[in-house]
C-alpha positions in Angstrom: 0.0 0.0 0.0 2.7 2.5 1.1 6.2 2.0 -0.1 8.8 2.1 -2.8 8.6 -0.6 -5.5 11.2 -3.3 -4.9 12.0 -2.1 -1.4 10.8 -3.9 1.7 8.8 -1.7 4.0 10.6 -3.1 7.1 13.8 -5.0 7.6 14.2 -7.9 10.0 17.4 -8.6 11.8 18.8 -12.1 12.0 17.8 -12.3 15.7 14.2 -11.2 15.0 13.9 -13.7 12.1 15.1 -16.5 14.2 12.6 -15.7 17.0 9.7 -15.2 14.6 10.6 -18.5 13.0 10.4 -20.2 16.4 7.0 -18.6 17.1 5.7 -19.8 13.7 6.6 -23.4 14.5 3.3 -23.8 16.2 1.6 -23.8 12.8 0.9 -20.1 12.5 1.1 -18.4 9.1 3.0 -15.4 10.5 3.2 -12.5 12.9 1.0 -9.4 12.1 2.4 -6.1 13.3 0.1 -3.1 13.7 -0.5 0.0 15.8 -3.3 1.1 18.1 -4.1 4.3 20.0 -2.9 4.1 23.6 -0.1 4.6 26.0 1.2 8.0 27.3 2.8 8.9 24.0 -0.3 8.1 21.9 0.4 4.9 19.9 1.4 1.3 20.8 2.7 -1.4 18.6 0.6 -4.6 18.4 1.7 -8.1 17.5 -0.5 -11.1 16.9 -0.2 -14.6 15.4 -2.3 -15.1 12.3 -3.4 -18.1 10.3 -3.7 -16.2 7.0 -2.8 -12.9 5.4 -5.4 -10.2 5.0 -5.6 -9.1 1.3 -4.4 -5.6 2.4 -1.5 -6.8 4.5 2.1 -6.3 3.3 3.9 -9.6 3.7 7.7 -9.6 4.4 9.5 -12.9 4.4 13.1 -13.4 5.5 15.0 -16.6 6.6 11.8 -18.5 7.4 10.1 -15.6 9.2 6.9 -14.1 7.9 5.8 -10.6 9.1 2.6 -9.1 8.0 2.1 -5.3 8.2 -1.5 -4.3 9.0 -2.9 -1.8 6.5 -3.3 1.1 9.0 0.3 0.7 10.2 2.0 0.6 6.9 2.8 4.3 6.5 4.0 4.5 10.1 6.3 1.5 9.9 8.0 2.2 6.6 11.8 2.1 7.1 11.5 0.3 10.5 14.0 -2.3 11.5 12.5 -5.1 13.6 15.0 -6.6 16.1 14.9 -9.1 18.9 17.0 -8.3 22.0 17.9 -10.4 25.0 19.3 -9.0 28.2 19.8 -10.1 31.7 16.3 -8.9 32.8 14.2 -9.0 29.7 13.8 -10.1 26.1 11.5 -8.9 23.4 11.1 -7.3 20.0 12.4 -3.8 19.4 11.3 -1.5 16.7 14.0 0.9 15.4 11.5 3.2 13.7 12.8 6.4 12.0 9.3 7.8 11.9 8.9 8.1 15.7 9.1 11.7 16.9 8.7 10.9 20.7 8.4 8.0 23.0 7.2 7.6 26.6 9.8 7.0 29.4 9.0 3.3 29.7 9.3 2.8 25.9 5.9 1.1 25.6 4.3 3.8 23.4 5.4 6.2 20.6 4.3 9.3 18.8 4.5 10.1 15.1 4.5 13.5 13.4 1.0 13.3 11.9 1.4 16.7 10.2 4.1 15.2 7.9 1.6 12.7 6.6 -1.1 15.3 5.9 
């Protein structure tokens, strides 16, 4: 929907591809990434297992991992690197998103410059 022909809307690091591949071993088609209103900065990333792609999803496949970008999130996620980080206290997906203009202190929600998209 949004993007440059021939260029993937998101990139997936090797660590993220490996983790998504593990999650898909349960028979799921892929992992859909989206956005919803919420959090102190305004928007939160969402992730859910899916059994099939929606016709409007953008599908990104890499090294056995399949990520689907929900239609309403596509313009906000373009250029994002999806990573998977493991530390002593926590592990999880990280979104290195160049479109984010602000984030809350806990890192759970983000803000985008909506004027740029208008």
